[in-house]
C-alpha positions in Angstrom: 0.0 0.0 0.0 2.8 2.3 0.7 4.2 1.9 -2.6 0.8 2.7 -4.1 0.7 5.9 -1.7 4.1 7.0 -3.1 3.2 6.4 -6.7 -0.1 8.1 -6.4 1.9 11.1 -4.8 4.3 11.3 -7.6 1.7 11.0 -10.2 -0.4 14.1 -8.4 2.8 16.2 -8.6 3.7 15.4 -12.1 0.1 15.9 -13.3 0.7 19.6 -12.7 3.7 19.7 -15.0 3.3 20.2 -18.6 6.7 19.5 -20.0 7.6 15.8 -20.5 11.3 16.3 -20.0 10.4 18.3 -16.6 8.0 15.4 -15.5 10.8 12.9 -15.8 13.2 15.2 -14.0 10.9 16.0 -11.2 9.8 12.4 -10.9 13.3 11.3 -10.5 14.4 13.9 -8.0 11.5 13.5 -5.7 11.9 9.6 -6.1 15.6 10.2 -4.7 14.5 12.7 -1.8 11.8 10.2 -0.8 14.3 7.4 -0.7 16.7 9.5 1.4 14.1 10.8 3.8 12.8 7.1 4.1 16.2 5.9 4.9 16.4 8.5 7.8 13.4 7.4 9.3 14.4 3.7 9.2 17.5 4.6 10.9 15.4 6.3 13.5 13.4 2.8 14.2 10.3 3.0 12.0 9.5 0.0 9.9 10.0 0.2 6.0 6.2 1.0 5.5 5.9 3.6 8.3 9.1 5.2 7.1 7.9 5.6 3.6 4.5 7.0 4.6 6.3 9.5 6.7 8.5 10.7 4.0 5.4 11.1 1.5 3.8 13.3 4.3 6.9 15.4 4.8 6.5 16.4 1.1 3.4 18.3 1.9 0.7 18.9 -0.9 1.4 17.3 -4.1 -0.8 19.8 -5.9 0.9 22.8 -4.5 4.4 21.1 -5.0 3.6 20.3 -8.6 2.5 23.8 -9.5 5.7 25.1 -7.9 7.8 22.3 -9.8 6.2 23.3 -13.1 7.0 27.1 -12.6 10.6 26.3 -11.6 11.5 23.6 -14.2 9.7 24.0 -17.1 11.9 24.4 -20.1 12.8 27.9 -21.2 13.3 29.7 -24.6 16.2 32.1 -24.6 14.3 34.8 -26.7 17.3 37.4 -26.7 19.3 34.8 -28.7 16.0 34.1 -31.1 15.8 38.0 -31.6 19.4 38.3 -32.6 18.9 35.3 -35.0 16.0 37.0 -36.7 17.8 40.4 -36.8 21.0 38.7 -38.4 19.1 36.8 -40.9 17.0 39.8 -41.8 20.2 42.0 -42.4 21.4 39.0 -44.5 19.2 39.9 -47.3 20.6 43.5 -47.5 24.0 42.6 -49.6 21.8 40.4 -51.7 19.5 43.4 -52.7 22.4 45.8 -53.2 24.3 43.3 -55.5 21.3 42.8 -57.5 21.2 39.1 -56.7 17.5 39.3 -55.4 16.6 40.7 -59.0 16.7 36.9 -60.0 14.0 34.8 -59.1 16.5 31.9 -58.5 18.6 33.5 -56.1 15.5 35.0 -54.2 14.0 31.6 -53.8 17.4 30.1 -52.9 17.9 33.0 -50.2 14.5 32.5 -48.7 14.9 28.6 -48.6 18.4 29.0 -47.0 17.1 31.2 -44.2 14.1 28.9 -43.5 16.3 25.8 -43.4 18.4 27.7 -40.9 15.6 28.6 -38.7 14.4 24.9 -38.8 17.9 23.5 -38.0 18.1 26.0 -34.9 14.6 25.2 -33.5 15.0 21.4 -34.5 18.2 21.2 -32.5 16.9 23.2 -29.7 14.1 20.9 -29.1 16.5 17.8 -29.0 17.6 17.0 -25.2 21.3 17.6 -25.6 22.1 15.7 -22.3 21.3 12.4 -24.3 24.3 13.2 -26.5 26.8 12.8 -23.9 26.8 8.9 -24.1 27.2 9.0 -27.8 30.6 10.7 -28.3 32.3 8.0 -30.3 29.2 7.9 -32.7 29.4 11.7 -33.3 33.0 11.4 -33.7 32.7 8.6 -36.4 30.0 10.4 -38.1 32.3 13.5 -38.7 35.0 11.3 -39.7 32.7 9.3 -42.2 31.5 12.5 -43.6 35.0 13.8 -44.3 35.9 10.4 -45.9 32.6 10.5 -48.1 33.6 14.1 -49.4 37.2 13.0 -50.2 36.3 9.8 -52.0 33.4 10.9 -53.9 34.2 14.4 -54.5 32.7 15.9 -58.0 33.4 19.5 -57.5 36.7 21.3 -56.9 36.6 25.1 -56.2 40.1 26.9 -55.7 41.5 23.5 -55.0 38.7 22.5 -52.2 37.2 19.1 -52.8 33.6 19.5 -52.4 30.5 16.8 -52.9 27.8 18.4 -54.9 24.4 16.7 -54.5 21.8 18.5 -56.8 21.6 22.2 -55.4 23.2 21.1 -52.2 27.1 21.3 -51.9 28.7 19.7 -48.8 32.2 20.8 -47.6 34.3 19.6 -44.8 33.0 22.4 -42.5 29.9 20.6 -42.1 31.8 17.9 -40.3 32.3 20.3 -37.3 28.9 20.1 -35.9 29.6 16.5 -35.0 33.0 17.1 -33.5 31.4 19.4 -31.0 29.2 17.0 -29.0 32.0 14.3 -29.8 34.8 16.4 -27.8 32.4 17.5 -25.4 31.8 14.0 -24.4 35.5 12.8 -24.5 36.4 15.9 -22.4 33.6 15.4 -19.9 34.9 12.0 -18.9 37.9 11.4 -16.7 39.0 8.3 -18.8 40.6 10.3 -21.9 44.4 9.8 -21.8 46.7 12.5 -23.4 47.8 10.0 -26.1 44.1 9.1 -26.9 43.5 13.2 -27.1 46.4 13.7 -29.5 45.3 10.6 -31.6 41.5 11.8 -31.7 42.5 15.4 -32.6 45.2 14.6 -35.2 43.0 12.2 -37.3 40.5 14.4 -38.6 43.2 17.1 -39.5 44.8 14.5 -41.9 41.2 14.2 -43.5 40.9 18.2 -43.5 44.4 18.2 -45.2 43.4 15.7 -47.9 40.6 18.0 -49.1 42.6 20.5 -48.4 40.7 22.8 -46.2 43.1 25.0 -44.2 40.6 27.5 -42.9 38.5 24.4 -41.4 41.7 23.1 -39.7 42.2 26.4 -38.2 38.5 26.6 -36.8 38.7 23.1 -35.8 41.9 23.7 -33.9 40.5 26.7 -32.0 37.4 24.9 -31.1 39.1 21.7 -29.7 41.7 23.6 -27.6 38.9 26.0 -26.3 37.1 22.8 -25.0 40.2 21.4 -23.6 40.7 24.3 -21.4 37.2 23.6 -19.8 37.9 19.8 -19.7 38.7 17.6 -16.7 42.4 17.4 -17.3 44.5 19.1 -14.8 46.1 22.6 -15.2 49.4 20.7 -15.7 48.1 18.7 -18.4 46.5 21.5 -20.2 49.5 23.6 -20.2 51.7 20.7 -21.5 49.3 19.6 -24.1 49.0 23.2 -25.4 52.6 24.5 -25.2 53.8 21.0 -26.9 50.9 21.3 -29.8 52.1 24.9 -30.5 55.8 23.9 -30.3 55.2 21.2 -32.9 53.2 23.8 -35.1 56.2 26.1 -35.0 58.6 23.4 -35.8 56.4 22.3 -38.6 56.1 26.0 -40.0 59.8 26.3 -40.1 60.2 23.0 -42.0 57.5 24.0 -44.4 58.9 27.4 -45.0 62.0 25.5 -46.8 59.6 24.0 -49.3 57.3 26.9 -49.8 56.1 27.8 -53.3 56.9 31.2 -54.7 53.1 32.1 -55.1 52.4 30.9 -51.5 55.5 33.1 -50.3 53.8 36.1 -52.3 50.6 35.8 -50.5 52.2 35.8 -47.1 54.3 38.9 -48.1 51.5 40.5 -49.6 49.6 40.5 -46.2 52.4 42.4 -44.6 53.2 44.8 -47.4 50.2 44.8 -49.9 51.7 47.7 -52.0 54.5 45.8 -53.1 52.5 43.3 -54.6 49.8 45.5 -55.9 49.7 43.7 -59.4 49.3 40.3 -57.9 48.7 38.7 -54.5 48.1 42.3 -52.7 45.6 43.6 -55.2 42.5 42.0 -53.4 43.8 43.5 -50.2 44.3 47.0 -51.6 41.0 46.8 -53.2 39.3 46.2 -49.9 41.1 48.8 -48.3 40.0 51.3 -51.1 36.2 50.3 -50.9 36.2 50.6 -47.1 37.7 54.1 -47.4 35.1 55.4 -49.7 32.0 53.8 -48.1 31.5 56.8 -45.5 28.9 56.8 -42.7 26.1 56.1 -44.9 27.6 54.3 -47.9 28.5 54.9 -51.4 26.1 55.3 -54.4 28.6 54.5 -57.0 28.9 50.7 -58.0 32.3 49.1 -57.4 33.7 45.7 -58.1 34.0 43.6 -54.9 35.5 40.1 -55.0 33.5 37.4 -53.3 31.0 40.3 -52.4 28.3 37.9 -51.3 30.4 35.3 -49.6 33.7 35.7 -47.7 33.7 39.5 -48.4 30.1 40.2 -47.6 31.0 42.4 -44.9 33.0 44.6 -47.5 30.1 44.9 -49.7 27.8 45.4 -46.8 30.0 48.4 -45.5 30.6 49.9 -48.9 26.8 50.3 -49.9 25.4 50.7 -46.4 28.1 52.7 -44.6 29.9 52.4 -41.3 27.0 53.4 -39.4 25.0 50.2 -40.4 28.1 48.0 -40.4 28.9 49.0 -36.7 25.3 48.0 -35.9 25.8 44.6 -37.7 29.0 44.0 -35.8 27.3 44.8 -32.4 24.6 42.4 -33.4 26.8 39.6 -34.3 29.1 40.3 -31.1 25.8 40.0 -28.9 25.6 36.4 -29.9 29.1 35.6 -28.4 28.1 38.0 -25.5 24.8 36.1 -24.9 26.6 32.8 -24.9 29.0 34.0 -22.3 26.0 35.2 -20.2 24.5 31.8 -20.3 27.5 29.9 -19.4 27.7 30.5 -15.8 24.0 29.5 -15.5 24.8 26.2 -16.8 25.5 23.6 -14.0 26.0 20.5 -16.3 29.8 20.1 -17.1 28.6 18.6 -20.6 26.4 21.5 -21.5 29.2 24.1 -20.4 31.7 22.1 -22.9 28.9 22.3 -25.7 28.5 26.0 -25.0 32.5 26.6 -25.1 32.5 24.6 -28.4 29.9 26.6 -30.0 30.9 29.8 -28.7 34.7 29.0 -30.2 33.1 28.0 -33.5 31.2 31.1 -33.8 33.7 33.5 -32.6 36.4 32.2 -34.7 34.4 32.7 -38.0 33.1 36.0 -36.7 36.5 37.6 -35.6 38.5 36.1 -38.5 36.0 37.3 -41.2 35.9 40.8 -39.8 39.6 40.9 -39.3 40.0 39.7 -43.0 38.1 42.6 -44.1 39.7 45.1 -42.0 43.2 43.8 -43.1 44.3 42.5 -39.7 44.0 38.8 -40.6 45.5 37.1 -43.9 42.9 36.4 -46.7 41.3 33.0 -46.6 37.9 31.4 -47.0 35.9 32.3 -43.9 32.3 33.1 -44.0 30.7 35.6 -42.0 28.0 34.2 -39.6 24.4 34.3 -41.1 25.4 36.9 -43.6 27.4 35.1 -45.9 25.3 33.5 -48.8 25.3 29.8 -48.9 23.4 26.9 -47.3 26.3 25.1 -45.5 27.6 28.5 -43.5 24.2 29.4 -42.6 23.1 25.8 -41.3 26.5 25.4 -39.6 26.0 28.5 -37.5 22.2 27.7 -37.1 23.1 24.5 -35.4 25.4 26.2 -33.1 22.6 28.5 -32.1 20.4 25.4 -31.7 22.9 23.8 -29.4 23.1 27.0 -27.2 19.4 27.0 -27.1 19.0 23.5 -26.2 21.5 23.8 -23.3 19.7 26.9 -22.1 16.3 25.4 -22.3 17.3 22.5 -19.9 19.8 24.5 -17.7 17.5 23.9 -14.7 17.0 20.1 -15.5 20.1 18.8 -14.2 20.8 16.5 -11.3 23.0 18.2 -8.8 24.0 15.0 -6.9 
């Protein structure tokens, strides 16, 4: 009978709770507290049945408790982040309008579909319980590796030396493996069993696959993401410093050796970044052109048409600034910066270590794209293939960053549904 009374009590409490996830969380949490209270009464000399009855009575009114639990533990939506997403996606139409792409029905339909799919990806990932991913770290890792292998083996498109896989209107690149590596590395770092040698093997293997494409900008993003998560891992500080300094030392040594075999055109690209005027007829032309366009932008944009290389993709910030001016460009940078700022505000509120690692990975993945793209436009970062989150035209970059925001929203939604014991 006491078991029936306990179950009736739990049912009455959970009947007041709307969210299925919160129901399960509250039922498990109350079951734990009932067991602890029962054990206390048994130690005081009561029988099993009497102790359980006392434990149930100690909880008070199940209806009132259920109402309180419903308010406290219902899944939450981070509306500020969604508003920022809507603002960024809305602004992404402006460069397309100015460049005349929306005069074409094809580009207009594509852009609308890209934005819709981005929103669907964000909401879809948000609704998934991220806590279930923790035990599937190896599966996510294998899926990321599998995707890179498929792209390399079945690549049917090559753009600027980068191997891509085109499936009808969709073009898949190595960048799309990164959403799989975020939950994978979060899972690996969340467990104490990961050894340093295992870390290096797991870290290096995808880099060889990225090199086979080759996708150097993706390697750079992957590198920053993994090492940002490393510093939030359960490794000791000593291990973190040893791994970080050892890796950077190895990279420096590799760079020194590679410098001996560098091709003249590659040398010219590097030197053009330092002194573009000297290479104005070659590698420095694009850098100087960007500087010229930004200097002519003014506060409210230029009315004259100017040729902008990769105006809707890698240099979308340049075209945005040139045609709409520095005032709106600053507004854009502020909106994109607020994404990272919002993630930083959410981070201390997340009690779950796995959730925090996901946030750090997402923040690093988003931040490195944002900072590098803006830095590239302003001339403080070497020219490379790097999209500006949500502004650059293309399905894959939009979906990638939409998934990142979805992960953040999933963690935020369940930040109060984590067992503290």
